[in-house]
C-alpha positions in Angstrom: 169.3 74.8 31.0 167.1 73.8 33.9 164.5 71.1 33.2 160.9 72.3 32.5 159.6 69.1 34.1 159.6 68.1 37.8 157.6 65.4 39.5 156.6 63.9 42.8 155.0 60.5 43.5 152.2 60.3 46.0 151.5 57.4 48.4 148.7 56.3 46.1 151.3 55.6 43.3 150.3 58.5 41.1 153.2 60.6 39.9 152.3 64.3 39.4 154.4 65.8 36.6 154.4 69.6 36.6 155.4 71.5 33.5 157.1 74.7 34.5 159.6 76.5 32.2 161.9 78.4 34.6 161.7 82.2 34.6 158.8 82.4 32.0 155.2 83.4 32.5 153.9 80.6 30.3 155.1 77.2 29.3 156.4 76.5 25.8 158.2 73.5 24.2 161.8 74.6 24.2 164.7 72.9 22.3 165.5 70.9 25.4 162.0 69.4 25.7 162.9 66.0 24.2 165.8 65.7 26.7 163.4 66.7 29.5 160.9 64.1 28.4 163.5 61.3 28.1 164.8 62.0 31.6 161.5 62.3 33.5 159.3 59.8 31.7 162.2 57.4 31.5 162.5 57.5 35.3 158.7 57.1 35.8 158.6 54.2 33.3 161.2 52.3 35.3 159.9 53.1 38.8 157.7 50.2 40.1 156.2 52.5 42.7 154.6 54.5 40.0 151.2 53.1 38.9 149.9 56.1 36.9 150.9 59.7 35.9 149.1 63.1 35.9 150.6 65.9 33.8 149.7 69.4 34.8 151.1 72.9 34.6 152.7 74.8 37.5 151.8 78.1 35.8 148.6 79.7 37.3 146.5 80.1 34.2 148.3 78.3 31.4 148.9 74.7 30.4 151.4 74.8 27.4 150.9 77.4 24.7 153.0 75.7 22.0 156.5 75.6 20.7 158.9 78.4 21.6 158.6 80.7 18.6 162.1 82.2 19.2 163.5 78.7 18.9 161.8 78.3 15.6 163.0 81.7 14.4 166.6 80.6 15.0 166.3 77.6 12.7 168.3 78.1 9.5 167.5 75.1 7.3 164.5 72.8 6.5 166.6 69.8 7.5 167.2 71.3 11.0 163.4 72.1 11.4 162.5 68.6 10.2 164.8 67.1 12.9 163.1 69.3 15.5 159.7 67.9 14.4 161.0 64.3 14.5 162.3 64.9 18.0 158.9 66.2 19.1 157.2 63.2 17.5 159.5 60.8 19.3 158.9 62.6 22.6 155.1 62.3 22.2 155.3 58.7 21.1 157.4 57.9 24.2 154.5 59.4 26.2 151.8 57.5 24.3 153.8 54.2 24.7 154.3 54.9 28.4 150.5 55.4 28.7 149.9 51.8 27.5 151.7 50.5 30.6 151.0 53.3 33.1 148.0 55.6 32.3 148.9 59.2 31.7 146.2 61.8 32.4 146.5 65.4 31.1 145.0 67.9 33.6 144.4 71.0 31.5 143.8 74.5 32.8 144.5 77.5 30.6 145.5 77.4 27.0 146.7 74.0 25.5 147.7 75.2 22.1 150.0 73.8 19.3 152.6 71.6 21.0 150.6 71.8 24.2 147.6 70.3 22.4 149.9 67.7 20.9 151.2 66.9 24.4 147.6 66.4 25.6 146.8 64.2 22.6 149.6 61.8 23.4 148.1 61.2 26.9 145.7 58.4 27.7 143.0 60.6 29.1 142.3 64.3 29.1 140.5 66.4 31.7 140.0 70.2 31.2 138.6 72.9 33.5 135.4 74.7 32.7 137.3 78.0 33.1 137.0 80.6 30.3 140.8 80.7 30.2 140.9 77.1 29.1 141.0 76.6 25.3 142.5 73.9 23.1 143.7 74.2 19.6 146.2 73.8 16.8 146.9 77.4 15.8 150.1 76.7 13.8 148.7 77.8 10.5 148.5 81.4 12.0 152.3 81.4 11.9 152.5 79.7 8.5 153.2 76.3 10.0 151.5 73.0 10.6 151.5 70.8 13.8 154.9 69.1 13.9 154.7 66.8 16.9 152.0 64.4 15.8 148.9 66.7 15.7 148.0 66.0 12.1 147.9 62.3 12.9 146.5 61.9 16.4 143.8 64.5 16.1 141.9 62.9 13.2 142.2 59.5 14.9 140.6 61.0 18.0 137.8 63.2 16.8 137.4 62.3 13.1 138.9 63.7 9.9 136.3 66.4 9.3 136.4 67.8 12.8 140.2 67.6 12.9 140.5 69.5 9.6 138.2 72.2 11.0 140.6 72.7 13.9 143.9 72.4 12.0 143.1 74.4 8.9 141.4 77.3 10.6 143.7 77.4 13.6 141.0 78.6 16.0 140.8 77.2 19.5 137.8 75.4 21.0 136.4 75.9 24.5 136.1 73.1 27.0 132.4 72.4 26.4 133.0 72.1 22.6 136.1 70.0 23.2 134.0 67.6 25.3 131.4 67.3 22.6 134.1 66.6 20.0 135.7 64.0 22.1 138.9 66.0 22.4 138.7 65.9 26.2 137.1 63.1 28.2 135.8 65.3 31.1 135.3 68.9 32.0 135.4 69.8 35.7 135.6 73.0 37.9 139.1 74.2 38.4 139.4 73.6 42.2 138.9 69.8 41.7 141.0 69.3 38.5 144.0 67.6 40.1 141.8 65.6 42.5 139.7 64.2 39.7 142.8 63.6 37.5 144.5 61.6 40.2 141.4 59.5 40.8 140.9 58.8 37.0 144.6 57.9 36.7 144.2 55.3 39.4 140.9 54.0 38.0 142.6 53.5 34.6 145.6 51.8 36.2 143.3 49.3 38.0 141.1 48.7 35.0 138.1 50.2 36.7 137.7 52.9 34.0 137.6 52.0 30.3 137.7 54.7 27.7 135.3 54.2 24.9 135.7 56.7 22.1 133.5 55.4 19.2 132.9 58.5 17.1 129.7 57.0 15.7 127.2 55.1 17.8 125.2 52.8 15.6 121.8 53.2 17.2 118.9 53.9 14.8 117.9 57.4 16.0 121.5 58.7 15.7 122.1 57.0 12.4 119.3 59.0 11.0 121.0 62.3 11.8 122.5 63.8 8.7 125.9 64.7 10.3 126.4 61.0 11.3 125.4 59.8 7.9 127.8 62.3 6.4 130.6 61.1 8.6 130.1 57.5 7.7 129.8 58.3 4.0 132.9 60.5 3.9 135.3 58.9 6.5 134.5 55.2 6.5 135.3 54.4 2.9 138.2 55.3 0.5 136.0 57.0 -2.1 134.3 59.2 0.5 137.6 60.2 2.1 138.9 61.2 -1.4 135.9 63.4 -1.9 136.3 64.9 1.6 140.0 65.8 0.9 139.2 67.2 -2.6 136.4 69.4 -1.2 138.6 70.6 1.6 141.4 71.5 -0.8 139.0 73.3 -3.1 137.6 75.4 -0.2 141.1 76.1 1.0 142.3 77.5 -2.3 139.2 79.7 -2.7 140.0 81.2 0.7 143.8 81.5 0.6 144.2 82.1 -3.2 147.4 80.1 -2.9 149.1 82.7 -0.7 149.3 80.6 2.5 150.8 77.2 1.9 150.5 75.9 5.5 146.8 74.9 5.4 147.4 72.9 2.1 150.4 71.2 3.7 148.4 70.3 6.8 145.7 68.8 4.6 148.3 66.8 2.8 149.8 65.5 6.0 146.4 64.4 7.3 145.6 62.7 4.0 148.8 60.8 3.8 148.3 59.5 7.4 144.7 58.4 6.7 145.5 56.8 3.4 149.0 55.4 4.0 149.2 54.9 7.7 150.8 56.6 10.7 154.4 56.0 9.8 154.1 57.7 6.5 151.9 60.3 8.0 154.4 61.3 10.7 157.2 61.3 8.1 155.2 63.7 5.9 154.3 65.9 8.8 157.9 66.4 9.9 159.1 67.0 6.3 156.3 69.5 5.5 156.8 71.2 8.9 160.6 71.6 8.1 159.8 73.1 4.7 157.4 75.6 6.1 159.5 76.8 9.1 162.1 78.4 6.7 159.5 79.6 4.1 159.1 83.3 3.4 155.5 83.3 4.4 156.2 81.8 7.8 159.1 84.2 8.4 156.8 87.2 7.7 154.0 85.9 10.0 156.5 85.1 12.8 158.0 88.7 12.4 154.5 90.1 12.9 154.0 87.9 15.9 157.2 89.2 17.4 156.2 92.8 16.6 152.9 92.4 18.4 154.6 90.8 21.4 157.1 93.7 21.6 154.2 96.2 21.4 152.6 94.5 24.4 155.6 95.7 26.5 155.8 99.1 24.8 154.5 102.0 26.9 154.4 104.2 23.8 157.0 106.6 25.2 160.8 106.4 25.2 161.4 107.3 28.8 161.2 104.1 31.0 160.5 106.3 34.1 157.1 107.3 32.7 154.3 105.1 34.1 150.7 104.9 32.9 148.0 106.4 35.1 145.2 104.2 36.4 141.9 104.5 34.5 138.9 103.2 36.5 136.2 104.8 34.4 135.7 105.9 30.8 133.2 108.4 29.4 132.2 108.1 25.7 130.7 111.0 23.8 128.6 109.9 20.9 126.6 106.6 20.8 126.8 106.0 17.1 128.4 103.0 15.4 132.0 104.0 16.6 131.0 105.3 20.0 128.9 102.3 20.9 131.6 100.0 19.6 134.2 101.7 21.8 131.9 101.6 24.8 131.3 97.9 24.2 135.0 96.9 24.2 135.7 99.1 27.2 132.9 97.4 29.2 133.9 94.0 27.9 137.3 94.7 29.6 135.5 95.3 32.9 135.8 99.1 32.9 132.6 101.2 33.7 131.5 103.4 30.8 129.3 106.5 30.8 127.8 106.8 27.3 126.4 110.2 26.1 124.5 111.3 23.1 122.2 114.3 22.3 118.9 112.6 22.9 117.2 109.4 24.3 116.6 108.0 20.8 120.3 108.2 19.7 121.4 106.9 23.1 118.9 104.0 22.9 120.3 103.0 19.5 123.8 102.9 21.0 122.8 100.8 24.0 120.8 98.5 21.7 124.0 98.0 19.5 126.0 97.1 22.6 123.3 94.7 23.8 123.2 93.1 20.3 126.9 92.3 20.3 126.6 90.7 23.8 123.5 88.8 22.7 125.4 87.4 19.7 128.1 86.2 22.0 125.6 84.5 24.3 124.0 82.8 21.2 127.4 81.5 20.2 128.0 80.3 23.7 131.0 82.6 24.2 129.3 84.2 27.2 126.8 83.1 29.8 123.6 85.1 30.3 125.0 86.1 33.7 128.2 87.4 32.2 126.2 89.3 29.6 124.3 91.1 32.4 127.5 91.8 34.3 129.0 93.5 31.3 125.9 95.4 30.2 125.4 96.9 33.7 128.9 98.6 33.3 127.4 100.8 30.5 125.2 103.7 31.7 123.6 106.3 29.5 123.1 110.0 29.7 122.1 113.0 27.5 124.1 115.4 29.6 127.5 115.4 31.4 126.3 113.9 34.6 128.4 111.0 35.9 131.5 112.0 34.1 133.4 114.0 36.7 135.5 111.0 37.8 136.2 109.6 34.4 139.9 109.1 33.8 139.6 109.3 30.0 136.8 110.9 27.9 136.7 109.7 24.3 134.8 111.6 21.7 133.3 110.2 18.5 131.2 113.2 17.4 130.7 114.8 14.0 134.0 115.4 12.1 134.0 119.1 12.3 136.6 121.2 14.1 134.2 123.6 15.6 132.1 120.8 17.0 135.3 119.1 18.5 136.3 122.4 20.1 132.9 122.9 21.7 133.0 119.3 23.1 136.5 119.8 24.4 135.5 122.9 26.3 132.5 121.0 27.8 134.8 118.2 28.9 137.4 120.4 30.5 134.6 122.1 32.5 132.7 118.9 33.5 135.6 116.4 33.9 138.6 118.6 34.8 141.0 115.8 35.6 140.2 113.7 32.5 142.3 113.0 29.5 140.4 114.1 26.3 140.8 111.6 23.5 139.5 112.2 20.0 138.5 109.3 17.7 138.9 111.5 14.6 140.3 109.7 11.6 141.7 112.8 9.8 141.6 116.0 11.8 145.1 116.9 13.3 145.0 116.5 17.1 147.1 119.6 17.5 144.3 121.6 15.8 141.7 120.1 18.1 143.9 121.0 21.1 144.4 124.7 20.1 141.7 125.9 22.4 142.4 123.6 25.2 143.2 124.8 28.8 145.2 121.6 29.3 146.7 120.7 25.9 149.0 118.1 27.5 145.9 116.0 28.2 144.6 116.0 24.6 145.4 113.0 22.5 144.0 111.0 19.6 142.6 107.4 19.9 141.8 106.3 16.4 139.8 103.1 16.5 138.8 101.1 13.4 135.4 99.8 12.4 133.9 97.5 13.5 135.6 98.3 16.9 134.7 94.9 18.4 136.5 93.1 15.6 139.4 95.3 14.4 142.4 94.8 16.6 144.3 98.0 16.0 144.3 101.2 18.0 146.3 104.2 16.6 147.2 106.6 19.4 148.2 110.1 18.1 150.5 112.3 20.1 150.1 116.0 19.4 153.1 118.4 19.9 151.9 119.4 23.5 150.6 115.9 24.6 152.4 114.8 27.7 154.3 111.5 28.0 152.1 110.5 30.9 149.0 111.0 28.8 150.4 108.8 26.0 151.4 106.1 28.5 148.0 106.1 30.2 146.0 105.9 26.9 148.3 103.1 25.6 147.8 101.2 28.8 144.0 101.6 28.4 144.2 100.4 24.8 146.0 97.3 25.9 143.5 96.6 28.7 140.6 96.7 26.2 142.4 94.2 24.0 143.9 96.3 21.3 147.2 96.2 19.5 148.4 99.8 20.0 150.8 101.8 17.9 151.7 105.4 18.8 152.3 107.9 16.0 153.0 111.6 15.9 150.4 114.1 14.8 149.8 115.1 11.1 147.0 115.0 8.6 145.7 111.5 8.3 148.1 110.4 11.0 149.6 107.1 9.6 146.9 104.7 8.6 144.5 107.1 6.9 147.5 108.8 5.3 148.9 105.7 3.6 145.4 104.5 2.7 144.6 107.7 0.8 147.2 107.4 -2.1 146.4 103.7 -2.4 142.7 104.4 -2.9 143.5 107.5 -4.9 145.6 105.4 -7.4 142.7 103.0 -7.8 140.4 106.0 -8.6 142.9 107.1 -11.3 143.0 103.7 -12.8 139.1 103.6 -12.7 138.9 107.1 -14.3 141.3 106.0 -17.1 139.0 103.2 -18.1 139.6 100.1 -16.0 136.7 97.9 -15.0 135.7 98.0 -11.3 135.9 94.3 -10.9 139.4 94.1 -12.5 140.8 96.7 -10.0 139.3 94.9 -7.0 140.3 91.4 -8.2 143.9 92.6 -8.7 144.3 93.8 -5.2 142.4 90.8 -3.7 144.8 88.5 -5.6 147.7 90.5 -4.1 146.3 89.5 -0.7 144.0 92.3 0.5 140.7 91.1 2.0 138.7 93.5 -0.3 139.6 95.6 -3.2 139.8 99.5 -3.0 136.5 100.1 -4.9 134.6 97.8 -2.6 136.4 99.4 0.3 135.2 102.8 -0.8 131.6 101.5 -1.0 131.9 100.1 2.5 133.5 103.2 4.1 131.2 105.6 2.1 132.3 107.3 -1.1 131.4 110.7 0.6 133.7 109.9 3.5 136.5 108.9 1.1 136.0 112.1 -0.8 136.2 114.2 2.4 139.5 112.5 3.4 140.8 113.0 -0.1 140.0 116.7 0.1 141.9 116.9 3.5 144.9 115.1 2.0 144.9 117.3 -1.1 144.8 120.4 1.0 147.6 119.2 3.2 150.0 117.6 0.7 149.2 119.5 -2.5 149.2 118.1 -6.1 150.9 114.8 -5.0 147.6 113.7 -3.4 145.1 115.4 -5.8 142.1 113.1 -6.6 141.5 112.4 -10.3 139.5 115.1 -12.1 135.7 114.6 -12.0 135.7 112.0 -9.2 133.5 114.3 -7.1 130.7 113.6 -9.6 130.2 110.3 -7.8 129.1 112.0 -4.6 127.1 114.7 -6.4 125.1 112.0 -8.1 124.2 110.4 -4.8 126.6 107.5 -5.0 127.6 107.2 -1.4 128.3 103.4 -1.3 126.5 100.6 0.5 124.7 102.9 3.0 122.9 104.6 0.1 122.5 101.2 -1.8 124.3 103.0 -4.7 128.0 102.9 -5.3 130.4 100.9 -7.5 128.3 97.8 -6.9 124.6 97.0 -6.7 123.1 96.7 -3.3 119.4 96.2 -4.0 117.7 93.5 -1.9 116.9 91.4 -4.9 120.6 91.1 -5.9 122.3 87.8 -5.5 125.1 87.2 -2.9 127.6 87.6 -5.7 128.7 91.2 -6.0 127.6 92.8 -9.3 129.1 96.0 -10.6 126.7 98.8 -11.2 127.8 99.6 -14.8 125.9 102.9 -14.8 128.8 104.3 -12.7 131.0 104.3 -15.8 128.8 107.1 -17.3 130.4 109.4 -14.8 133.9 108.9 -16.1 135.7 110.3 -19.2 135.9 106.8 -20.8 132.2 106.1 -20.4 131.0 102.5 -20.9 134.1 101.6 -22.9 136.4 99.7 -20.4 139.9 98.6 -21.0 141.9 97.6 -17.9 145.7 97.5 -17.5 147.2 94.1 -16.6 146.3 93.0 -13.1 150.0 93.0 -12.0 150.2 96.7 -13.0 147.0 97.6 -11.2 148.2 96.0 -8.0 151.7 97.4 -8.3 150.6 100.9 -8.8 148.3 100.9 -5.8 150.6 99.0 -3.5 153.7 101.2 -4.4 151.7 104.3 -3.5 151.0 102.8 0.0 154.7 101.7 0.4 156.0 105.1 -0.7 153.6 107.0 1.7 154.7 104.8 4.5 158.3 105.6 3.8 157.4 109.3 3.8 155.7 108.9 7.2 158.8 107.2 8.6 161.1 109.9 7.2 159.0 112.7 8.6 158.8 111.2 12.1 155.1 110.4 12.0 156.1 106.8 12.7 158.3 105.8 15.6 159.6 102.7 13.7 159.1 100.6 10.6 157.8 97.9 13.0 154.9 100.1 14.0 154.2 100.9 10.4 154.0 97.3 9.4 151.7 96.4 12.4 149.5 99.4 11.6 149.0 98.4 8.0 148.4 94.7 8.7 146.0 95.1 11.7 144.3 98.4 10.6 144.2 98.3 6.8 144.2 94.6 5.9 147.7 94.6 4.3 148.4 90.9 3.5 150.1 89.5 6.6 152.1 87.0 4.5 153.8 90.0 2.9 154.8 91.4 6.3 153.7 95.0 5.9 154.8 97.9 3.6 158.4 98.0 5.1 159.0 94.3 5.1 157.6 94.2 1.5 160.0 97.0 0.4 162.9 95.1 2.0 161.8 91.9 0.2 162.0 93.7 -3.2 165.0 95.7 -2.2 164.6 99.6 -1.9 166.6 100.0 -5.1 164.0 98.1 -7.1 161.1 99.9 -5.3 162.7 103.3 -6.3 163.3 102.1 -9.9 159.6 101.1 -10.2 158.4 104.3 -8.7 160.5 106.4 -11.1 159.2 104.4 -14.1 155.7 105.2 -13.1 156.7 108.8 -12.3 157.8 109.1 -15.9 154.4 107.9 -17.1 152.0 109.5 -14.5 153.9 112.4 -12.9 154.8 113.6 -9.5 152.5 111.5 -7.4 155.0 108.6 -7.9 158.0 110.6 -6.8 160.1 108.3 -4.5 160.3 109.1 -0.8 163.7 110.5 0.3 164.1 107.6 2.8 163.6 105.1 0.0 166.1 106.9 -2.2 168.7 107.1 0.6 168.4 103.3 1.3 168.5 102.5 -2.5 171.8 104.5 -2.8 173.4 103.0 0.3 172.2 99.4 -0.3 170.4 99.5 3.1 167.1 98.2 4.3 164.3 99.3 6.7 165.1 96.3 9.0 
């Protein structure tokens, strides 16, 4: 394997080491990196002509994005993973030790994440570009891991315990300006002069002309009076304070993870051991805990999701490799409501001009205001400059007619969920934008039904976005029977360009995501109708790992919307998806959820932040105010098995192209717990035979809605799995 490092020494005595993994678009730490470090830095250490060293990337917009995840996936035992971490620690220590004799400057442009961040931390001095592509972070927890090459030890030493815990436990990156403020980097410079400044600083450090002073707390009176400095002194500079800090951090972590994600707790432990017992013990703990996590079920599931999303980035959505996506240079958006404005925003954010239409100026104005509000929030959070805000906003133009749409490559509709309305809008678009693809954002109406009156049905497709569009990562593309492969590939390409994780499903009532959500929520409604308390149902599913429970979800989506979808599903699939008797009384009584300030929970302004159940909702059920909930495990199992079973039906019926797409859709569109991998990974973890046995047990108690999917029965009988 060719080395990822190469170097050249200038006449000034500064060696420029370039990180360049052969044949790859980005740099990662491969299993050969310790050997590469030994070879290159060993030579530089022994070369008297080398006075200082600069490390940079030869990739155009990337420093080092972390460890090679495929390398980690190949690891079979905790001992093997621990040895890998120890090797990484030794390589970084070699770099740090070299820096004490010959200064080492990290010249960072693009992402420096995970092992890339740890590489930078081991350097004497760090300079980053002010480019928006540059970000620094320790995102290992997002794969169920912790930093394994010294990050849990060097980061707290550099920027303080509290700031380091913020970065490590959340896993989010920081931008260059924030990194400079934290002391994570020493300078931020424009990209064109990065290497020039890095070489100069390396020489200045070598000659003793530049001294690095990184006191986290300056003991001058005005700054001492600032509460955050006082807090830092109180918590970090004495043993009792540090103990309180770690206790508070662990308590906050458990409240957030509910014990499902062990990595943040292990990271906290590694930091604590290093602070309390010294670096040697800290590094040992980091390596051991890293080793334990690499082979854990949680990390394996998170890594599988990572691989699935990476594979989808290369997937055109069609099986024929000869089909290429068309170029979309302009998008038209019909409907400036919550969804329409959200879709227009993400499209403009990707640099694509959008023509936004609604029925009148007032509705159009509300949509434009929503888009401006999202951009203003990003400016406020320093994610965008005011100039960038203006550049994006100018890409969105408004209209109350079809002017300016003729050249649109794709026209997306988010109008009222009524088939006649959709048909009328489709006819208008075919007349006004004859070359455009017509994409419907419907969440339940079959695309084939919408396309029935189309002159060009091959250009009709579904683009099901999720709310809020600017935050939810999934786009579900729905291919109707007459939709062409070119149309699918073009829309998938557009989805990727606007930053979405895209799955392609075949047409059918509810498509995939709405369809598998329906029986999950339906089962929660049955449990509620039979006498369970609202908070017990929601708590059971949140404890399972969902971000919110099904009753709160109904309140957020709108109980009337849920009722309408339930009606569509019942009509399409018969008694198996019939809602519980009397559930329609909720809508008839005006309980529509949060939007009506009346649902399963209280939403009056005087209510505290803590959710309180509106107990009067029980009067609409057969059991009345008398509540008796099944065990939490049964509540969760019944709801989850309904989703798993429906997912298996979708795969068997050809709605889904693969189990992979089904898992990605559930995780990114419906909030399925990532650590459980998705409905198909979950079924595999239990074993299809056990899933079928559980379903049949519930079928005996509750009837046909628990009848196992044929694909599950087939796998149970053959001893097979989905993966």
